[in-house]
C-alpha positions in Angstrom: -17.9 -15.6 -19.1 -21.2 -16.0 -17.2 -23.7 -13.2 -17.0 -24.7 -12.3 -13.4 -27.9 -13.8 -12.2 -29.2 -10.2 -11.8 -27.7 -7.3 -13.8 -28.2 -3.8 -12.6 -27.2 -0.8 -14.7 -26.7 2.4 -12.8 -27.0 6.0 -14.2 -27.3 9.4 -12.6 -29.4 12.3 -13.5 -26.1 14.3 -13.7 -22.5 14.0 -12.8 -21.4 14.1 -9.1 -24.9 12.9 -8.1 -23.7 10.1 -5.9 -23.8 7.0 -8.1 -20.5 5.6 -6.8 -21.3 6.4 -3.2 -24.6 4.7 -3.6 -23.0 1.7 -5.2 -20.4 1.3 -2.4 -23.1 1.4 0.2 -25.5 -1.0 -1.6 -22.9 -3.5 -2.7 -21.3 -3.7 0.8 -24.7 -4.3 2.3 -25.6 -7.0 -0.2 -22.2 -8.7 0.2 -22.5 -8.7 4.0 -25.9 -10.3 3.6 -24.4 -13.2 1.7 -24.9 -12.2 -2.0 -22.0 -12.6 -4.4 -21.5 -9.2 -5.9 -19.3 -7.7 -8.6 -19.1 -4.2 -10.0 -17.9 -2.9 -13.4 -17.2 0.6 -14.5 -16.5 0.4 -18.3 -14.6 3.7 -18.3 -13.8 6.5 -15.8 -12.2 9.9 -15.9 -11.0 12.3 -13.3 -8.3 14.9 -12.9 -4.9 13.4 -12.2 -4.6 15.5 -9.0 -8.0 14.5 -7.7 -7.2 13.5 -4.0 -10.2 11.2 -3.6 -10.4 7.5 -4.5 -11.5 6.7 -8.0 -15.0 5.4 -8.7 -13.5 2.0 -9.4 -11.6 2.0 -6.1 -14.8 2.7 -4.2 -16.7 0.0 -5.9 -13.8 -2.5 -5.6 -13.6 -1.8 -1.8 -17.3 -2.7 -1.6 -17.1 -5.9 -3.6 -13.6 -7.2 -2.6 -12.4 -7.1 -6.2 -9.2 -5.6 -7.7 -9.6 -2.0 -9.0 -8.5 -3.2 -12.4 -11.2 -5.8 -12.4 -13.8 -3.1 -11.9 -12.3 -0.8 -14.5 -9.4 -1.8 -16.7 -6.3 0.4 -16.2 -6.3 1.6 -19.8 -9.9 2.9 -19.4 -9.0 5.3 -16.6 -8.5 8.7 -18.1 -6.7 11.4 -16.1 -8.8 14.3 -17.2 -12.3 15.3 -16.0 -14.2 14.9 -19.2 -16.6 12.3 -20.6 -14.4 9.3 -21.4 -14.3 9.5 -25.2 -13.5 13.2 -24.9 -10.9 12.5 -22.3 -9.3 9.9 -24.4 -9.1 12.2 -27.4 -7.7 15.1 -25.3 -5.0 12.7 -24.0 -4.1 11.5 -27.5 -5.3 8.0 -26.7 -7.6 5.7 -28.8 -11.2 6.5 -28.2 -13.1 3.4 -27.2 -16.3 2.3 -29.0 -19.2 0.9 -27.1 -18.6 -2.5 -28.5 -15.0 -2.4 -27.1 -16.2 -1.4 -23.7 -18.9 -4.1 -23.6 -16.3 -6.7 -24.7 -14.2 -5.8 -21.6 -17.1 -6.4 -19.2 -15.7 -9.7 -18.0 -17.4 -11.2 -14.9 -15.8 -13.8 -12.6 -15.5 -17.4 -13.8 -17.4 -20.1 -12.1 -21.0 -19.9 -10.7 -22.9 -16.8 -11.8 -22.5 -13.7 -9.7 -25.7 -13.0 -7.8 -25.7 -9.3 -8.6 -23.6 -7.5 -11.2 -23.5 -3.7 -11.0 -22.5 -1.7 -14.1 -22.0 2.0 -13.4 -22.1 4.5 -16.2 -20.8 8.0 -16.4 -22.6 11.4 -15.9 -26.2 11.5 -17.0 -28.1 9.0 -19.2 -27.1 10.7 -22.4 -23.5 11.5 -21.4 -21.2 9.7 -23.9 -19.4 6.7 -22.4 -17.8 5.6 -25.8 -17.3 7.1 -29.2 -20.7 5.9 -30.4 -22.8 5.4 -27.3 -24.1 6.6 -23.9 -25.8 4.9 -20.9 -29.0 4.3 -22.9 -27.1 2.6 -25.7 -25.2 0.6 -23.2 -28.5 -0.6 -21.7 -29.6 -1.6 -25.2 -26.6 -3.9 -25.4 -26.7 -5.3 -21.9 -30.4 -5.5 -21.4 -30.2 -5.1 -17.6 -32.7 -6.7 -15.2 -33.0 -3.3 -13.5 -32.0 0.3 -14.2 -31.2 2.3 -11.1 -31.4 6.1 -11.6 -29.6 8.1 -8.9 -30.9 11.6 -8.4 -30.6 14.6 -6.1 -33.6 15.4 -3.9 -33.7 19.2 -4.2 -34.5 21.8 -6.8 -34.8 20.4 -10.4 -35.4 16.8 -9.2 -38.8 16.3 -10.8 -37.6 17.4 -14.2 -34.3 15.5 -14.1 -36.0 12.3 -12.9 -38.7 12.4 -15.5 -36.2 13.0 -18.3 -34.0 10.1 -16.9 -36.8 7.6 -16.5 -38.3 8.4 -19.9 -35.1 7.3 -21.8 -35.0 4.0 -19.8 -38.6 3.2 -20.2 -37.9 -0.1 -21.9 -36.5 -1.6 -18.6 -37.7 -1.7 -15.0 -36.5 1.5 -13.4 -36.1 2.4 -9.7 -35.2 5.9 -8.6 -33.0 6.6 -5.6 -33.1 10.1 -4.2 -29.7 10.5 -2.7 -29.1 13.0 0.1 -32.8 12.9 0.9 -33.6 14.9 4.1 -37.0 13.9 5.6 -37.1 17.3 7.4 -36.8 19.3 4.2 -40.2 20.3 2.9 -39.1 20.4 -0.8 -37.5 17.0 -0.6 -40.7 15.5 0.8 -42.8 17.3 -1.9 -40.5 16.0 -4.6 -40.8 12.5 -3.3 -44.6 12.7 -3.1 -44.9 14.2 -6.6 -42.7 11.5 -8.2 -44.6 8.7 -6.4 -48.1 9.9 -6.7 -48.2 12.1 -9.8 -45.6 10.3 -11.9 -46.3 6.8 -10.5 -42.5 6.1 -10.3 -40.8 3.7 -7.9 -38.8 6.1 -5.8 -36.6 5.0 -2.8 -34.8 7.1 -0.2 -33.6 4.4 2.2 -30.4 2.4 1.6 -31.7 -0.8 3.2 -34.8 -0.6 1.0 -32.7 0.1 -2.1 -30.5 -2.8 -1.3 -33.4 -5.2 -1.0 -34.9 -3.9 -4.3 -31.6 -4.3 -6.1 -31.4 -7.9 -4.9 -34.8 -8.5 -6.5 -37.1 -8.1 -3.4 -39.8 -5.6 -2.8 -38.8 -2.2 -1.5 -40.0 -1.1 1.9 -40.8 2.6 1.4 -41.4 3.5 5.0 -39.1 5.4 7.4 -37.0 7.5 4.9 -33.5 8.4 6.1 -31.1 11.2 5.2 -28.3 10.0 2.9 
């Protein structure tokens, strides 16, 4: 197994914040630009009657991989709880962090240009019996941590808390659903950039460039 040339770990400030949507958009752009991309979701959970595609299905569609390559079938839990809780509720073995990491198998051959590892919930949401997204970062030592956040009320607090726990790695923040016509969104963006000195992006093209290792162009924010 060859580690991707550039490994990106993705966390959200909360659940349903748009991590997977962001991943689908960014990975599709990078793939279209010529980068070799691959995505991994160590575990996922959702209600069995959820009509939408799974997180792994969205990421697989963006990378051209099989869904079971993105997330092994036995790590898809059909109840909307954190994966270790979901496994326990279903009477299934609860995975440890070491087991999940061992299953992060990347394509053989030349190294993938960009490997995308999506976590669950917020930074401290359990992904295994003995670990969360921060513990996963400890094991993987990513080249970049992407923190996906909302742009509205509570953004400054949630972003500060999220970036603090990932302070050992380079962190970029993406404000999903940013509306440049919304005064609060603009003020949150300005506060995080100027007061907190954080790297905050609101544009998908700029984010894609940053994920690939280039500088982010912060002009011309768009609504996501």
